[in-house]
C-alpha positions in Angstrom: 47.3 164.5 114.9 45.8 161.1 114.3 43.0 160.6 116.8 41.7 157.3 118.0 38.0 156.7 117.8 37.3 159.5 115.4 36.5 159.8 111.7 39.3 161.8 109.9 40.3 162.7 106.4 43.9 161.5 105.8 46.2 161.4 102.8 47.6 158.4 101.1 51.4 158.5 101.7 52.5 155.2 100.2 51.4 151.7 99.1 52.6 148.3 100.2 51.5 144.7 99.6 49.3 144.9 102.7 47.5 148.2 101.8 47.9 151.9 101.9 49.6 153.9 104.6 47.9 157.2 105.5 48.8 160.3 107.4 48.0 164.0 107.7 49.4 166.5 105.2 52.0 167.6 107.8 52.3 164.5 109.9 53.1 164.4 113.6 52.5 160.7 114.0 53.6 157.5 112.3 51.6 156.4 109.2 48.6 154.3 109.8 47.6 151.3 107.7 44.4 151.1 105.6 44.1 147.3 104.7 44.3 146.5 101.0 40.7 145.3 100.8 39.5 148.7 101.8 41.7 150.8 99.5 39.4 152.4 96.9 40.0 151.3 93.3 42.2 153.7 91.4 43.5 155.4 94.6 46.8 157.2 94.2 49.4 158.8 96.5 48.3 162.1 97.9 44.6 161.2 97.5 42.5 162.2 100.5 40.4 159.5 102.1 37.9 159.6 105.0 38.6 156.8 107.6 37.8 155.7 111.1 40.8 155.2 113.4 40.8 152.4 115.9 42.9 149.5 117.2 42.8 146.0 115.8 42.8 142.7 117.7 46.6 142.9 118.1 46.2 146.4 119.6 47.7 148.1 116.5 46.3 151.5 115.3 44.6 150.9 112.0 42.3 152.8 109.6 39.0 151.5 108.2 36.5 153.0 105.6 33.7 151.3 107.6 31.8 153.5 110.0 31.4 152.8 113.7 27.9 153.3 115.1 29.5 155.6 117.7 32.7 157.5 118.0 34.6 158.9 121.0 32.3 161.1 123.2 29.1 159.8 121.5 26.2 158.0 123.2 23.9 155.4 121.8 22.5 151.9 122.0 24.8 149.0 121.2 24.0 145.3 121.4 25.9 142.8 123.6 27.4 140.1 121.4 29.5 138.2 123.9 30.5 138.2 127.5 33.5 137.3 129.6 34.6 137.4 133.3 36.2 140.9 132.7 33.4 142.5 130.7 31.2 142.4 127.6 31.8 143.0 123.9 29.4 145.2 121.9 28.7 145.4 118.2 29.6 148.9 117.1 29.9 148.2 113.4 33.6 147.5 113.0 35.6 144.3 112.6 36.7 144.4 116.3 33.9 144.5 118.8 33.9 147.3 121.4 34.9 146.3 125.0 32.6 147.2 127.9 34.7 146.6 131.1 32.9 145.0 134.1 33.9 148.2 136.1 31.9 150.3 133.6 28.8 148.1 133.6 25.6 149.2 135.4 23.3 146.4 136.7 22.8 143.0 135.1 23.2 142.9 131.3 22.4 140.1 128.9 23.8 138.9 125.6 21.5 139.9 122.7 20.1 143.0 124.3 21.0 146.7 123.6 22.1 149.1 126.2 22.9 152.9 126.3 26.7 153.4 126.3 29.2 156.1 125.6 32.6 155.5 123.9 35.7 156.8 125.6 39.5 156.3 125.7 40.7 154.5 128.8 44.0 155.2 130.7 45.8 152.8 128.4 44.6 154.8 125.4 42.3 152.0 124.3 38.8 152.5 123.0 36.1 151.2 125.4 32.4 151.6 126.3 30.8 152.8 129.6 27.3 152.6 130.9 28.1 155.3 133.4 26.8 158.1 131.2 25.6 160.6 133.8 28.5 163.0 133.4 27.9 163.1 129.6 24.2 164.1 129.9 23.1 167.7 129.5 20.9 169.7 131.8 20.0 172.2 129.0 16.9 170.5 127.6 14.2 172.1 125.6 11.5 170.5 127.7 8.9 172.2 130.0 6.3 170.9 132.5 3.9 168.3 131.0 5.9 167.7 127.9 6.1 164.1 126.7 9.4 162.4 125.8 11.2 159.1 125.4 14.2 158.1 127.4 16.5 155.2 128.4 16.9 154.1 132.0 20.6 154.2 132.7 20.7 153.5 136.4 18.3 152.5 139.2 18.6 153.3 142.9 15.8 151.6 144.8 15.9 154.3 147.4 15.8 157.2 145.0 14.3 156.1 141.7 15.2 155.5 138.1 17.7 157.8 136.3 16.8 158.4 132.7 18.7 159.7 129.7 15.9 161.7 128.0 16.4 161.6 124.2 19.7 159.9 125.2 20.9 163.5 125.9 19.3 165.1 129.0 19.4 164.0 132.6 16.2 163.1 134.4 14.9 161.2 137.3 11.7 159.2 137.9 11.4 159.5 141.7 10.8 156.3 143.8 7.2 157.4 144.4 6.5 157.5 140.7 8.3 154.2 139.8 5.5 151.7 139.9 6.2 148.2 138.7 9.5 146.5 137.6 11.9 148.3 135.3 15.4 147.5 134.2 18.6 149.3 133.2 18.6 149.8 129.4 14.8 149.9 129.1 13.4 152.5 126.8 10.3 154.2 128.3 7.9 157.1 127.7 7.8 159.8 130.3 6.1 163.0 131.2 8.0 166.0 132.6 6.6 166.8 136.0 9.1 169.7 136.7 12.2 171.3 135.4 14.6 172.1 138.4 16.7 175.2 138.6 19.8 173.2 137.7 18.1 172.0 134.5 17.5 168.4 135.6 14.1 166.9 134.8 11.7 165.4 137.3 9.8 162.7 135.4 6.8 160.4 135.7 5.7 157.5 133.6 3.2 158.4 130.8 -0.4 157.3 131.3 0.0 155.1 128.3 2.3 152.9 130.3 -0.6 152.1 132.7 -2.9 151.3 129.7 -0.3 148.9 128.4 0.1 147.3 131.9 -3.7 146.6 131.9 -3.5 145.1 128.4 -0.7 142.9 129.5 -2.5 141.8 132.6 -5.5 140.8 130.5 -3.3 138.7 128.3 -1.9 136.9 131.3 -5.3 136.3 132.8 -6.6 134.9 129.5 -3.5 132.6 129.2 -4.1 131.4 132.8 -7.7 130.5 132.1 -6.6 128.7 129.0 -4.1 126.7 131.1 -6.7 125.8 133.8 -6.1 128.6 136.3 -2.3 128.8 136.5 0.7 129.6 134.4 4.1 128.0 134.8 5.9 131.3 135.0 6.9 133.7 137.7 9.1 136.8 138.3 12.2 134.5 138.2 11.4 133.0 134.8 13.8 133.7 131.9 13.0 136.5 129.4 13.1 133.8 126.7 10.4 131.7 128.3 8.2 134.7 129.0 8.6 135.9 125.4 7.8 132.4 124.0 4.7 132.0 126.2 3.2 135.5 126.2 5.0 137.5 123.5 6.0 140.2 126.0 9.2 141.4 127.7 10.1 140.2 131.2 9.8 143.7 132.6 6.3 144.1 131.1 5.4 140.7 132.5 6.7 141.7 136.0 4.8 144.9 135.9 1.5 143.2 134.9 1.7 140.4 137.5 2.7 143.0 140.1 -0.6 144.8 139.3 -2.6 141.5 139.4 -1.0 140.6 142.8 -1.7 144.0 144.3 -5.3 143.8 143.1 -5.6 140.4 144.9 -6.3 138.5 141.6 -3.3 136.1 141.6 -0.8 134.4 143.9 2.9 134.1 143.0 4.6 130.9 144.0 8.1 129.5 143.6 6.9 127.6 140.5 4.0 129.5 138.9 1.3 132.2 139.1 -2.3 131.1 139.8 -5.6 132.7 140.4 -6.2 133.5 144.1 -8.8 131.3 145.7 
């Protein structure tokens, strides 16, 4: 059976002016086209060829010798290359970008950023991406208390905490009490395992290193404010691009650092800028 979204080895059945038509040795489905530009030189009928199966821009099943970054059932980080009113399109390495429906999007996403997604077949048998990855995460991790790991924030509930895909495989939670500073869906973070629950889920905290980085970022901001006469024309509503241009740090890192400075009584945050507290 020819399977959408998967890499398969198929057999060349016939050639036409537009390419080679492929199928299984004992076919159950119609032949699928491998475009002429991708047919290996010297290929002959009955040759085996490994291809990825997907749908082209006209919704036709087609084969390609290119490799997608993810196949059906896999999770990974893909970049948003364009957006529309009904969803976003992600670069997954094939000629046609992968669609991320608005209904499968978690939080606010931006063009040019990467997010953790999984590939699935929707009800119309079309390949799509989802940021709702919880059901695909395992609770059978190799981690124990005090182990260090990396993970991706896949959802945030301000009343509960940040849900993390540890190693992009295992389900974990940074409880609200541990979630200090501003974090965003899609952010890759370093964590420490506080506890492994009986159901296998991981209770997490942020690594000490994160606090060291926060202090370093706060020092950078203070130095820049002194250079500018005591204030900086940025605040928590400034665009990521402006913050990166001014300070060479991400918006989330900036928000964490000014949160620390505000809490310590060092700065004021206004509608237009941040400034040293008088």
